[in-house]
Structures are given as C-alpha cells and as structure tokens.
Backbone bond lengths (Angstrom), bond angles and torsions (degrees), N, CA, C in turn:
res aa  C-N    CA-C-N  psi(-1)  N-CA   C-N-CA  omega(-1)  CA-C   N-CA-C  phi
1 M - - - 1.451 - - 1.497 111.09 -
2 S 1.305 118.49 134.66 1.492 120.75 -178.57 1.511 111.18 -104.95
3 R 1.331 117.53 138.25 1.527 117.90 176.70 1.537 106.27 -121.01
4 R 1.250 115.63 135.97 1.434 127.96 170.35 1.584 110.65 -86.29
5 L 1.303 117.49 125.62 1.378 122.84 -177.24 1.531 106.46 -101.86
6 P 1.359 121.19 116.68 1.423 118.96 173.98 1.549 113.36 -69.06
7 L 1.339 116.18 140.26 1.480 119.67 -178.78 1.451 112.16 -69.04
8 R 1.285 116.29 -53.09 1.526 124.42 -177.80 1.545 108.82 -153.55
9 G 1.197 120.84 46.76 1.498 118.03 -178.22 1.483 111.40 90.64
10 P 1.360 118.34 -173.40 1.441 123.06 -179.85 1.679 109.82 -61.93
11 V 1.280 110.30 144.43 1.539 114.42 -176.77 1.532 104.30 -105.17
12 S 1.351 114.57 128.28 1.490 122.64 171.47 1.479 105.99 -127.78
13 R 1.289 116.17 139.31 1.452 122.18 -174.59 1.570 106.16 -90.19
14 P 1.333 113.31 138.00 1.484 113.80 174.27 1.500 110.17 -67.29
15 G 1.285 117.35 152.12 1.487 123.27 -178.86 1.446 109.33 -134.82
16 P 1.386 115.06 -153.59 1.404 122.07 178.06 1.531 114.72 -63.82
17 L 1.273 122.38 154.68 1.445 123.98 174.72 1.479 111.05 -59.22
18 P 1.321 115.95 120.50 1.539 118.50 171.25 1.468 114.37 -58.29
19 S 1.312 115.48 147.42 1.514 116.72 -178.88 1.508 107.81 -76.36
20 C 1.338 114.93 151.40 1.467 123.00 -175.13 1.565 102.30 -80.55
21 P 1.343 117.02 126.21 1.503 121.69 176.68 1.499 111.67 -57.15
22 G 1.261 113.87 140.88 1.541 119.79 -176.81 1.500 111.98 -75.19
23 H 1.332 123.38 -13.65 1.380 123.90 178.32 1.527 118.45 -79.55
24 L 1.329 113.96 -10.44 1.430 118.69 -173.95 1.561 108.40 -71.98
25 N 1.314 117.26 143.14 1.417 122.14 179.52 1.572 108.07 -74.69
26 P 1.274 120.16 165.49 1.436 118.57 -176.02 1.469 120.07 -54.86
27 A 1.387 119.96 -41.93 1.470 122.22 175.58 1.531 109.80 -63.53
28 A 1.336 118.50 -39.14 1.514 121.85 178.96 1.466 108.24 -68.32
29 A 1.226 125.40 -42.30 1.469 128.06 178.62 1.554 110.92 -62.06
30 A 1.333 117.76 -39.30 1.471 121.74 174.94 1.483 110.17 -62.55
31 E 1.439 117.70 -46.52 1.381 120.47 178.71 1.537 114.72 -65.77
32 W 1.370 116.04 -30.19 1.462 120.83 173.07 1.530 109.30 -59.40
33 R 1.376 113.99 -47.41 1.515 116.61 -173.62 1.596 103.87 -64.10
34 R 1.247 120.20 -47.41 1.492 123.90 -172.71 1.489 108.73 -62.76
35 V 1.325 118.60 -48.91 1.556 123.20 -172.91 1.625 106.37 -77.13
36 A 1.258 117.96 -48.39 1.430 118.09 -170.44 1.490 110.96 -59.48
37 K 1.391 118.37 -44.94 1.441 119.56 179.20 1.582 111.28 -62.34
38 A 1.315 114.80 -42.37 1.486 114.23 178.11 1.505 114.17 -65.70
39 L 1.356 117.49 -41.29 1.478 116.13 175.00 1.581 114.29 -63.04
40 Q 1.307 111.37 -35.06 1.516 115.87 177.31 1.523 109.97 -66.10
41 R 1.275 119.08 -44.92 1.468 121.37 179.53 1.584 108.77 -66.41
42 A 1.294 119.59 -27.89 1.412 120.32 172.37 1.465 118.04 -75.77
43 G 1.368 113.75 -9.61 1.443 121.73 -179.82 1.524 118.22 77.61
44 V 1.331 113.38 20.12 1.462 116.97 -175.15 1.573 114.11 -112.95
45 L 1.301 116.81 -0.92 1.483 117.28 -174.84 1.489 109.65 -99.16
46 T 1.267 118.72 132.60 1.515 122.21 178.66 1.549 106.74 -128.29
47 A 1.264 116.15 172.90 1.471 121.45 174.65 1.519 113.67 -60.19
48 F 1.440 113.77 -27.84 1.451 117.19 -178.43 1.527 110.91 -71.27
49 D 1.325 115.71 -13.29 1.553 117.20 -172.31 1.547 107.33 -95.40
50 R 1.255 116.13 3.88 1.543 117.70 -175.50 1.490 111.71 -58.71
51 A 1.333 116.23 -48.41 1.449 119.52 -175.32 1.496 112.53 -66.50
52 A 1.344 116.92 -39.43 1.439 119.95 -177.48 1.567 111.01 -70.71
53 L 1.354 113.98 -34.83 1.415 119.00 177.66 1.593 107.54 -70.15
54 A 1.283 118.41 -43.49 1.436 119.41 -178.56 1.538 109.63 -61.37
55 A 1.343 117.81 -41.89 1.456 120.39 177.31 1.549 112.32 -60.02
56 Y 1.406 114.88 -42.62 1.512 117.76 -179.90 1.468 105.79 -64.56
57 C 1.362 122.64 -45.42 1.411 124.50 -174.78 1.441 109.09 -64.20
58 Q 1.380 124.83 -43.49 1.433 127.55 -178.38 1.523 107.75 -64.12
59 A 1.359 121.06 -41.71 1.434 122.07 178.07 1.567 108.57 -61.51
60 W 1.346 114.98 -38.70 1.454 119.45 178.88 1.540 109.89 -63.95
61 G 1.307 116.26 -43.73 1.433 118.47 -177.11 1.587 109.85 -67.73
62 R 1.267 118.64 -40.42 1.414 120.67 175.16 1.586 113.70 -63.61
63 W 1.283 115.18 -36.64 1.415 119.80 174.83 1.462 114.36 -61.39
64 V 1.357 113.08 -47.05 1.450 120.25 175.15 1.457 113.24 -56.87
65 E 1.360 117.40 -42.37 1.439 122.61 179.13 1.494 112.95 -63.19
66 A 1.350 113.12 -43.80 1.491 121.53 179.54 1.525 110.85 -62.92
67 E 1.340 120.44 -43.55 1.400 126.19 -179.48 1.559 109.62 -67.49
68 E 1.318 116.78 -35.01 1.535 121.26 174.41 1.462 108.03 -63.20
69 K 1.280 119.80 -47.72 1.471 124.35 179.97 1.479 113.50 -61.71
70 L 1.414 112.74 -38.59 1.486 115.54 178.84 1.523 114.00 -68.11
71 R 1.322 118.39 -22.65 1.438 123.31 174.37 1.515 112.02 -69.18
72 E 1.468 113.72 -33.05 1.437 119.49 179.89 1.476 116.66 -85.17
73 T 1.404 116.26 -21.90 1.447 121.84 -171.89 1.509 108.79 -126.49
74 P 1.286 120.09 157.61 1.372 123.30 -179.48 1.565 112.37 -75.92
75 A 1.371 116.49 155.16 1.505 113.92 -176.67 1.515 114.69 -78.00
76 L 1.384 115.97 -15.76 1.459 121.73 172.70 1.523 105.21 -115.44
77 V 1.393 113.89 140.91 1.455 118.60 -179.84 1.512 107.89 -133.35
78 R 1.354 120.03 153.23 1.436 128.11 177.82 1.512 110.17 -88.48
79 T 1.228 122.22 130.36 1.438 124.15 178.18 1.507 107.48 -83.34
80 P 1.355 117.03 161.49 1.474 120.32 177.02 1.556 111.32 -51.89
81 S 1.327 118.88 -33.09 1.474 119.42 179.87 1.532 113.35 -80.16
82 G 1.276 116.94 2.27 1.494 118.75 -177.07 1.452 119.94 96.15
83 N 1.238 118.03 -8.54 1.534 123.88 -176.79 1.522 107.89 -76.74
84 V 1.283 115.71 147.66 1.517 119.70 170.00 1.463 111.84 -100.06
85 Q 1.287 115.09 131.51 1.451 120.57 -178.18 1.547 108.32 -138.88
86 Q 1.354 111.90 167.73 1.527 118.34 -177.93 1.574 103.86 -72.15
87 S 1.280 116.67 145.87 1.417 127.05 173.81 1.548 110.47 -58.70
88 P 1.246 121.06 131.79 1.508 126.28 179.54 1.513 105.08 -57.50
89 W 1.408 122.88 -30.88 1.374 122.54 179.59 1.558 116.44 -65.75
90 L 1.328 110.43 -29.78 1.483 115.13 174.10 1.461 114.64 -70.45
91 S 1.312 120.57 -35.51 1.482 127.80 173.43 1.544 107.73 -64.18
92 I 1.224 120.22 -44.02 1.439 127.75 -177.05 1.628 105.77 -65.11
93 A 1.272 113.28 -50.33 1.523 115.62 179.45 1.544 113.06 -60.23
94 H 1.352 114.12 -39.83 1.510 116.34 -179.53 1.512 110.64 -69.15
95 K 1.363 117.25 -41.44 1.465 119.24 176.40 1.505 113.97 -61.18
96 Q 1.285 113.63 -41.50 1.547 117.04 -174.86 1.572 109.81 -70.28
97 L 1.307 111.59 -36.70 1.514 112.99 175.32 1.504 112.70 -66.58
98 E 1.338 119.18 -34.31 1.443 121.64 169.84 1.572 114.01 -56.23
99 L 1.323 111.74 -49.57 1.485 116.49 176.97 1.496 115.71 -63.25
100 I 1.368 110.75 -39.45 1.538 116.07 178.82 1.545 108.15 -60.37
101 G 1.289 117.73 -41.38 1.425 120.71 -172.34 1.692 105.84 -69.41
102 R 1.282 117.04 -37.99 1.430 118.26 178.40 1.512 111.53 -64.79
103 Y 1.296 115.10 -45.18 1.471 120.40 178.50 1.537 114.33 -64.81
104 M 1.342 111.55 -37.45 1.539 115.07 176.16 1.481 112.18 -57.08
105 V 1.215 116.72 -41.58 1.470 122.83 -179.17 1.506 110.41 -65.98
106 E 1.296 114.32 -47.80 1.483 119.21 179.10 1.521 113.68 -61.81
107 L 1.280 114.44 -33.66 1.499 119.25 -178.57 1.494 114.07 -91.88
108 G 1.386 117.51 -4.42 1.404 118.76 -178.48 1.463 115.36 79.99
109 L 1.297 120.48 27.30 1.452 127.82 -174.86 1.494 115.35 -92.08
110 T 1.354 119.19 0.16 1.448 123.61 175.08 1.557 109.21 -109.92
111 P 1.302 123.00 157.38 1.458 124.57 176.35 1.517 109.47 -53.43
112 A 1.287 119.53 -51.51 1.464 122.54 179.58 1.491 114.43 -61.61
113 A 1.259 117.09 -41.96 1.479 121.33 -178.64 1.550 108.48 -68.98
114 R 1.318 115.67 -39.67 1.482 120.48 -176.36 1.553 109.09 -59.61
115 S 1.289 112.92 -38.36 1.478 116.00 -178.70 1.509 113.30 -63.52
116 R 1.380 115.41 -18.42 1.449 118.26 -178.82 1.587 113.19 -100.41
117 V 1.362 111.93 -10.29 1.478 114.91 -176.36 1.583 109.99 -77.31
118 A 1.338 118.65 128.61 1.419 124.39 -176.00 1.508 107.49 -85.97
119 A 1.284 116.58 106.10 1.435 120.15 176.32 1.594 110.48 -120.61
120 G 1.300 115.75 146.13 1.407 121.09 -176.91 1.477 118.27 62.19
121 L 1.379 115.19 41.37 1.447 116.97 -174.67 1.550 107.83 -71.99
122 P 1.393 117.42 151.20 1.433 118.37 -179.41 1.508 115.87 -57.57
123 G 1.307 114.91 146.16 1.444 115.94 -175.75 1.641 107.29 -86.24
124 P 1.334 114.76 177.45 1.492 119.30 -178.09 1.488 112.31 -53.56
125 G 1.295 121.62 136.74 1.387 123.48 178.71 1.560 115.14 95.90
126 S 1.295 113.04 -24.91 1.432 117.37 -178.13 1.533 112.32 -100.31
127 V 1.247 115.21 102.84 1.575 122.47 -170.58 1.517 106.02 -104.72
128 P 1.302 117.49 134.25 1.477 122.66 177.88 1.640 106.16 -63.45
129 A 1.279 115.36 146.22 1.472 120.92 179.35 1.521 108.43 -59.90
130 E 1.297 118.79 -36.02 1.528 123.25 -176.57 1.486 112.84 -145.68
131 I 1.227 119.73 129.14 1.399 123.80 177.27 1.553 103.67 -107.31
132 R 1.393 116.12 126.60 1.466 116.83 -177.67 1.555 105.98 -105.47
133 L 1.331 115.08 138.20 1.386 118.85 -179.26 1.621 108.06 -113.85
134 N 1.281 114.46 145.69 1.522 117.30 174.33 1.401 105.06 -104.83
135 I 1.350 118.84 107.66 1.452 123.91 -176.37 1.523 106.78 -82.57
136 V 1.319 117.22 126.11 1.519 123.38 178.89 1.533 106.14 -107.79
137 S 1.322 113.22 128.85 1.390 118.00 175.00 1.583 111.65 -107.81
138 P 1.291 122.10 142.82 1.394 117.97 178.95 1.511 111.96 -68.60
139 H 1.370 114.90 164.20 1.447 115.56 -178.15 1.528 107.96 -70.78
140 P 1.372 119.11 139.72 1.448 123.92 -175.05 1.497 115.41 -54.41
141 L 1.400 116.95 -28.43 1.500 117.98 -179.89 1.495 110.96 -93.69
142 G 1.332 119.43 9.92 1.523 120.23 -179.90 1.495 114.37 80.81
143 L 1.396 116.53 13.46 1.462 114.91 -177.69 1.579 108.31 -75.01
144 E 1.335 114.16 170.77 1.490 119.01 -176.78 1.460 116.63 -66.10
145 D 1.362 117.31 -31.01 1.439 118.31 -173.82 1.556 108.88 -73.58
146 A 1.367 113.97 162.79 1.357 119.01 177.18 1.543 111.14 -125.55
147 R 1.362 117.61 149.44 1.435 114.59 177.19 1.622 112.19 -116.60
148 P 1.279 115.53 131.59 1.478 115.09 -176.74 1.549 109.29 -66.33
149 A 1.331 114.01 139.17 1.476 120.02 176.49 1.530 104.01 -99.25
150 A 1.274 118.71 179.38 1.378 126.67 -177.72 1.529 109.64 -61.49
151 A 1.284 118.60 136.50 1.474 120.60 175.94 1.518 108.84 -81.71
152 M 1.365 113.05 147.66 1.454 118.03 -178.02 1.535 106.64 -147.28
153 D 1.370 120.32 158.20 1.397 120.14 -175.02 1.484 107.88 -72.73
154 A 1.307 119.23 158.39 1.425 127.19 -170.88 1.568 110.75 -64.18
155 K 1.303 117.61 -37.59 1.449 119.40 -179.61 1.542 112.08 -63.27
156 A 1.355 111.65 -41.86 1.533 117.16 -178.13 1.576 110.60 -69.79
157 W 1.383 111.30 -34.31 1.498 113.54 -178.33 1.607 106.50 -70.90
158 L 1.272 120.18 -42.52 1.353 126.30 -179.42 1.604 110.09 -57.62
159 A 1.362 112.42 -49.82 1.417 118.94 179.73 1.540 111.91 -58.39
160 K 1.289 115.44 -43.36 1.452 121.96 -178.27 1.471 113.87 -68.01
161 H 1.386 116.22 -31.60 1.434 119.80 -179.61 1.516 113.85 -109.28
162 G 1.280 121.08 27.35 1.413 124.07 169.10 1.461 115.21 85.34
163 G 1.328 120.76 5.80 1.490 116.57 177.88 1.509 111.68 -81.43
164 D 1.327 114.86 169.92 1.434 122.71 178.91 1.437 114.42 -81.85
C-alpha cells in the first residue's frame, strides 16, 4: 500500500495579481494594492485568495473610517435620554480590528503566520530528500491535549507502520 504525504496542505500555484474588487472603499483599495503586490512577490497569492484579501481590506477600510470619525467625535456620547455610552465608532473600530487580526493570520500577514505559509513549494517531479513527520500521540488517560512523540523520517515511519 502506498501513501502520499502532503508537504504542507493543498498546493496552489501563485498566478497573476487578482484584480481589486470594485466595491472596496478608497482606504480598502489602497490597502489591497499594498498587500496584494507584496503577497504576490512572496509567491503566496492566488486567485483563490481574492475573497479573503478583499474581506481583510474592507475591514481595514472600515477601521480607518472609524478611527477618523473617533478623531472628530468623543469616545463617550450622551444619548437623547441623558445616559452616557460608548461611541458607536469605538465599537466599529474594535470589531474591525478583531476581523483584521483574523484575516492577517489567514493571509500570512503576521510574523507567526508567515512562518506557517507555504511559499515556493517544490514543483512536480522534485521530491525532498527527506520528509520529517512529527508524530503526535494522544494523552495516555484520554485527555484532550496531545504530546509530541519523537520525529522520524517518513520512510522509517511508513516501514514501522506497514506502509510501502
């Protein structure tokens, strides 16, 4: 029995720079141009990433708009009934920053996420000399956490576990 070992998940090849969606606001479109070019130069942007990049850029644009409004208005406002509450722009800014952070991880825009992004994967026919697996064994008492076991090369693991 032969087993194929994925190198780092599904492989998609970078292609031409996806077009900027027309619905993005001006700040979002500027962020698109900045980030899309950088991701393409890094070899990690494909046509499949267009929607995620657009969502990131739109969240960026909304965050910029909210921050601009917060410069013009106070962080606390008085309601018609006389109560003091947080400005709606502050809530919008916080929510957009949360979304930006999620999309940054997905797109490899943070240092930690970048270390996990698979760029420049070998093409067909070029196989690495050794593929190392990190074998994870479940906790002996059946608990949710897992403990990494010793890493071994793929050929040794397959031989030990009945692979070809």
